[in-house]
C-alpha positions in Angstrom: -31.9 42.6 2.6 -29.7 44.4 0.2 -26.0 43.8 -0.3 -25.0 47.0 1.5 -27.3 46.1 4.4 -25.8 42.7 4.7 -22.3 44.1 4.7 -23.3 46.7 7.3 -25.0 44.1 9.5 -22.9 43.4 12.7 -21.6 39.9 12.9 -22.1 37.9 16.0 -18.7 37.7 17.7 -19.2 34.1 18.7 -20.0 32.9 15.2 -16.9 34.7 13.9 -14.6 32.7 16.1 -16.3 29.3 16.3 -17.1 27.5 13.2 -18.6 24.0 13.4 -16.6 22.6 10.5 -13.2 24.3 10.6 -11.9 22.1 7.7 -14.2 24.0 5.4 -12.0 27.1 5.6 -10.5 27.3 2.1 -7.0 27.8 3.5 -7.3 24.9 5.8 -8.8 22.8 3.0 -5.8 23.5 0.7 -3.4 22.7 3.5 -5.2 19.4 4.3 -5.3 18.5 0.6 -1.6 19.1 0.2 -0.9 17.0 3.4 -3.2 14.2 2.2 -1.4 14.2 -1.2 2.0 13.9 0.5 0.8 10.8 2.4 -0.9 9.4 -0.7 2.3 9.8 -2.6 4.3 8.0 0.1 1.8 5.2 0.1 1.8 4.9 -3.7 5.6 5.0 -3.8 5.7 2.1 -1.4 3.1 0.2 -3.3 4.7 0.6 -6.7 8.2 -0.1 -5.3 6.9 -3.3 -3.8 5.1 -4.3 -7.0 8.3 -3.9 -8.9 10.2 -6.0 -6.4 7.6 -8.7 -6.6 7.7 -8.6 -10.4 11.5 -9.1 -10.4 11.2 -12.0 -8.0 8.6 -13.7 -10.2 10.6 -13.1 -13.4 13.7 -14.5 -11.7 11.8 -17.5 -10.4 10.3 -18.2 -13.8 13.7 -18.0 -15.5 15.2 -20.4 -12.9 12.3 -22.8 -13.2 12.4 -22.8 -16.9 16.0 -23.8 -16.9 15.4 -26.5 -14.4 12.4 -27.8 -16.4 14.4 -28.1 -19.6 17.2 -29.8 -17.7 14.8 -32.2 -16.0 13.1 -33.0 -19.3 16.5 -33.8 -20.9 17.4 -36.1 -18.0 14.1 -38.0 -18.3 14.4 -38.3 -22.1 18.0 -39.5 -22.0 17.5 -42.1 -19.2 18.8 -45.5 -20.2 16.3 -47.5 -18.1 12.7 -47.1 -16.9 14.0 -47.2 -13.3 16.4 -44.3 -14.1 13.6 -42.3 -15.9 11.3 -42.9 -12.9 14.0 -41.7 -10.5 14.7 -38.5 -12.6 11.0 -37.8 -12.8 10.4 -38.2 -9.1 13.5 -36.0 -8.4 12.2 -33.4 -10.8 8.7 -33.3 -9.3 10.1 -33.1 -5.7 12.4 -30.2 -6.6 9.7 -28.4 -8.5 7.3 -28.6 -5.6 10.0 -27.3 -3.2 10.9 -24.5 -5.6 7.2 -23.4 -6.0 6.6 -23.6 -2.2 9.7 -21.6 -1.4 8.8 -19.0 -4.1 5.2 -18.8 -2.9 6.3 -18.2 0.7 8.8 -15.6 -0.4 6.1 -13.8 -2.6 3.7 -13.8 0.3 6.2 -12.2 2.6 7.0 -9.6 0.0 3.3 -8.9 -0.4 2.9 -8.6 3.4 5.8 -6.1 3.6 4.4 -4.1 0.7 1.0 -3.9 2.4 2.6 -2.8 5.6 4.8 -0.1 3.9 1.8 1.1 1.9 -0.6 1.3 4.8 1.9 3.0 7.2 1.5 6.5 5.7 -2.3 6.0 5.6 -2.3 5.0 9.3 0.0 8.0 10.2 -2.3 10.5 8.4 -5.4 9.0 9.9 -3.9 9.4 13.4 -2.9 13.0 12.5 -6.4 13.9 11.3 -8.1 12.3 14.4 -5.8 14.2 16.7 -6.5 17.4 14.8 -10.3 16.8 15.1 -9.9 16.2 18.8 -7.9 19.4 19.2 -10.4 21.5 17.1 -13.3 20.0 19.0 -11.7 20.9 22.4 -11.0 24.4 21.1 -14.6 24.8 19.8 -16.0 23.5 23.1 -13.8 25.8 25.1 -14.7 28.8 22.9 -18.5 28.1 23.2 
């Protein structure tokens, strides 16, 4: 069939209004791509913001622990008796364990919040797409 014959061939009215994959329409595809990019940007912003917050928390903790470690070492080295040194060492270890446990708990909470804030836009977009698929399917079925 020649190009002019193809152009002159009448199109089936039903095939012009019902497409099995409406997202393959270039205009729709561009719109969907822009919408996906918007949601991906929101997710990335939440992820990077949370990573920065976690980084600051870790740096702050390490600075605090380093200062306590130096002070604890000084107390142990300047102890007058073995009993005093043992007491300082036990106090140092107890405080270090508490600090690490508290920091670990805080970091896990931050990580959980980051995950929630990062996944929220992804969940919202997934719901939007599924609703759009349902609406287009219902429209296609009604038109058929």
